[in-house]
Backbone as JSON, one array per atom type, in Angstrom:
{
  "sequence": "MAISGDALATMSLQEMLDTYQPTKCAECGVTLHETTTGCRTVGPKCVCSDCYFRTMSDGLEQYPICIPRMHRGG",
  "N": [[-93.21, 21.22, -28.36], [-95.7, 19.14, -27.46], [-96.54, 17.29, -24.6], [-98.21, 14.53, -23.3], [-100.06, 14.04, -20.24], [-99.86, 11.44, -19.2], [-97.53, 10.5, -20.46], [-95.68, 12.27, -19.38], [-95.81, 11.58, -16.68], [-94.7, 9.03, -16.68], [-92.17, 9.45, -17.58], [-88.64, 9.19, -17.43], [-86.1, 10.57, -15.22], [-83.78, 11.33, -16.62], [-84.72, 11.47, -19.26], [-86.49, 13.6, -18.95], [-84.73, 15.7, -18.29], [-83.26, 15.81, -20.67], [-85.27, 16.58, -22.43], [-86.31, 19.08, -21.48], [-84.08, 20.63, -20.82], [-82.88, 22.13, -18.41], [-81.78, 25.21, -16.79], [-78.5, 25.6, -15.54], [-76.36, 26.33, -12.73], [-73.76, 28.64, -13.21], [-71.46, 28.61, -11.71], [-71.33, 26.34, -9.84], [-72.79, 24.32, -11.06], [-75.24, 23.21, -10.31], [-78.69, 22.35, -10.84], [-80.91, 24.93, -11.52], [-83.6, 26.14, -9.61], [-86.15, 28.35, -8.91], [-87.49, 28.47, -6.39], [-86.09, 26.72, -4.68], [-83.21, 26.72, -5.06], [-82.71, 29.24, -5.96], [-82.25, 31.78, -8.46], [-80.15, 33.8, -9.74], [-79.07, 36.54, -11.64], [-75.94, 37.33, -12.74], [-74.19, 39.49, -14.37], [-73.72, 38.15, -17.57], [-74.4, 35.55, -16.84], [-76.18, 32.95, -15.03], [-76.56, 32.21, -11.61], [-76.73, 30.17, -8.61], [-78.27, 30.91, -5.4], [-76.52, 30.39, -3.27], [-73.9, 30.52, -4.42], [-74.0, 33.13, -5.36], [-74.25, 34.71, -2.99], [-71.89, 33.91, -1.73], [-69.96, 34.99, -3.41], [-70.64, 37.71, -3.15], [-70.12, 38.11, -0.39], [-67.37, 37.7, -0.33], [-66.53, 39.92, -1.79], [-67.43, 41.96, -0.11], [-65.81, 41.55, 2.12], [-63.37, 42.23, 1.06], [-63.77, 44.88, 0.22], [-65.05, 46.63, 2.48], [-68.19, 47.99, 3.63], [-68.41, 51.17, 4.84], [-69.44, 53.42, 7.39], [-69.73, 56.83, 7.18], [-68.43, 59.04, 9.59], [-68.75, 61.8, 11.81], [-66.21, 63.67, 13.27], [-65.53, 65.13, 16.35], [-64.04, 68.15, 17.44], [-60.54, 68.61, 17.09]],
  "CA": [[-93.55, 19.81, -28.36], [-96.69, 18.85, -26.42], [-96.39, 15.98, -23.97], [-99.42, 14.19, -22.55], [-99.86, 13.84, -18.81], [-99.41, 10.06, -18.97], [-96.14, 10.4, -20.89], [-94.89, 13.02, -18.41], [-95.78, 10.82, -15.43], [-93.85, 7.84, -16.83], [-90.87, 9.86, -18.11], [-87.52, 9.07, -16.48], [-85.45, 11.84, -14.92], [-82.84, 11.66, -17.71], [-85.53, 11.9, -20.41], [-87.03, 14.93, -18.64], [-83.63, 16.65, -18.41], [-82.94, 15.95, -22.09], [-86.38, 17.25, -23.11], [-86.51, 20.47, -21.06], [-82.78, 21.28, -20.7], [-82.96, 23.19, -17.4], [-80.62, 26.07, -16.6], [-77.61, 25.19, -14.45], [-75.53, 27.38, -12.15], [-72.49, 28.81, -13.93], [-70.34, 28.38, -10.79], [-71.24, 24.99, -9.26], [-73.43, 23.34, -11.94], [-76.5, 22.68, -9.78], [-79.86, 22.75, -11.62], [-81.54, 26.07, -10.86], [-85.04, 26.22, -9.37], [-86.33, 29.63, -8.22], [-87.91, 28.32, -5.01], [-85.17, 25.95, -3.83], [-81.81, 27.13, -5.16], [-82.62, 30.62, -6.4], [-81.73, 31.97, -9.81], [-79.72, 35.19, -9.76], [-78.3, 36.89, -12.83], [-74.72, 38.1, -12.48], [-73.67, 39.73, -15.71], [-74.39, 37.33, -18.57], [-74.6, 34.18, -16.38], [-77.11, 32.7, -13.93], [-75.95, 31.45, -10.52], [-77.62, 29.87, -7.49], [-78.16, 31.88, -4.31], [-75.31, 30.1, -2.49], [-72.73, 31.07, -5.13], [-74.17, 34.58, -5.42], [-73.91, 35.32, -1.7], [-70.49, 33.64, -1.46], [-69.23, 36.01, -4.18], [-70.91, 39.01, -2.53], [-69.43, 38.21, 0.89], [-65.94, 37.88, -0.63], [-66.37, 41.31, -2.19], [-67.6, 42.82, 1.05], [-64.62, 41.43, 2.95], [-62.29, 42.95, 0.4], [-64.12, 46.31, 0.22], [-66.16, 46.75, 3.44], [-69.03, 49.18, 3.6], [-68.11, 51.96, 6.03], [-70.36, 54.52, 7.67], [-68.97, 58.06, 7.45], [-68.69, 59.59, 10.93], [-68.23, 63.13, 12.07], [-65.32, 63.72, 14.42], [-65.61, 66.42, 17.06], [-62.74, 68.71, 17.84], [-59.6, 68.31, 16.06]],
  "C": [[-94.48, 19.55, -27.19], [-96.49, 17.43, -25.91], [-97.64, 15.72, -23.16], [-99.07, 13.97, -21.09], [-99.35, 12.45, -18.48], [-97.94, 9.9, -19.34], [-95.23, 11.13, -19.9], [-94.74, 12.26, -17.11], [-94.84, 9.62, -15.51], [-92.45, 8.17, -17.33], [-89.78, 9.73, -17.03], [-86.88, 10.45, -16.27], [-84.52, 12.26, -16.06], [-83.59, 12.13, -18.94], [-86.09, 13.31, -20.19], [-85.94, 15.99, -18.77], [-83.25, 16.87, -19.87], [-84.01, 16.74, -22.83], [-86.42, 18.73, -22.77], [-85.23, 21.27, -20.91], [-82.8, 22.44, -19.7], [-81.66, 23.99, -17.3], [-79.81, 25.59, -15.41], [-76.8, 26.38, -13.98], [-74.2, 27.44, -12.88], [-71.29, 28.52, -13.04], [-70.23, 26.92, -10.37], [-71.95, 23.92, -10.08], [-74.72, 22.74, -11.42], [-77.66, 23.18, -10.65], [-80.61, 23.83, -10.86], [-83.06, 25.93, -10.81], [-85.25, 27.47, -8.52], [-86.66, 29.44, -6.74], [-86.91, 27.61, -4.13], [-83.73, 26.45, -3.88], [-81.65, 28.6, -5.49], [-82.05, 30.68, -7.8], [-81.39, 33.45, -9.94], [-78.84, 35.44, -10.98], [-77.14, 37.78, -12.42], [-74.04, 38.29, -13.82], [-74.42, 38.87, -16.7], [-74.73, 35.91, -18.08], [-75.59, 34.12, -15.22], [-76.4, 31.84, -12.88], [-76.98, 31.18, -9.44], [-77.37, 30.88, -6.37], [-76.9, 31.65, -3.48], [-74.07, 30.71, -3.13], [-72.8, 32.59, -5.18], [-73.74, 35.23, -4.11], [-72.47, 35.04, -1.29], [-69.62, 34.68, -2.18], [-69.41, 37.39, -3.56], [-70.17, 39.16, -1.2], [-67.92, 38.36, 0.69], [-65.65, 39.32, -1.01], [-66.5, 42.26, -1.02], [-66.43, 42.73, 2.02], [-63.46, 42.22, 2.37], [-62.54, 44.46, 0.44], [-65.3, 46.52, 1.17], [-66.92, 48.06, 3.28], [-68.8, 49.92, 4.91], [-69.14, 53.08, 6.16], [-69.51, 55.75, 7.93], [-69.38, 58.63, 8.81], [-68.08, 60.95, 11.06], [-67.36, 63.08, 13.34], [-65.41, 65.09, 15.05], [-64.22, 66.88, 17.43], [-61.72, 68.55, 16.73], [-58.56, 69.27, 15.88]]
}
């Protein structure tokens, strides 16, 4: 559906959301924009950067990344 520039300029926010149906975060429901909120794919769903890193940090606290070290002597 083509929309003229004049119609787009006078379109209300609700009309724009109904027309374009933007993707929302599966966790918090915020509208995703690549430059402001991020858009990361986790499995079959898209989440914002805040939810993505919150989930990643929870996983890292549960299973921390350890550096193998050599022990001398023994």
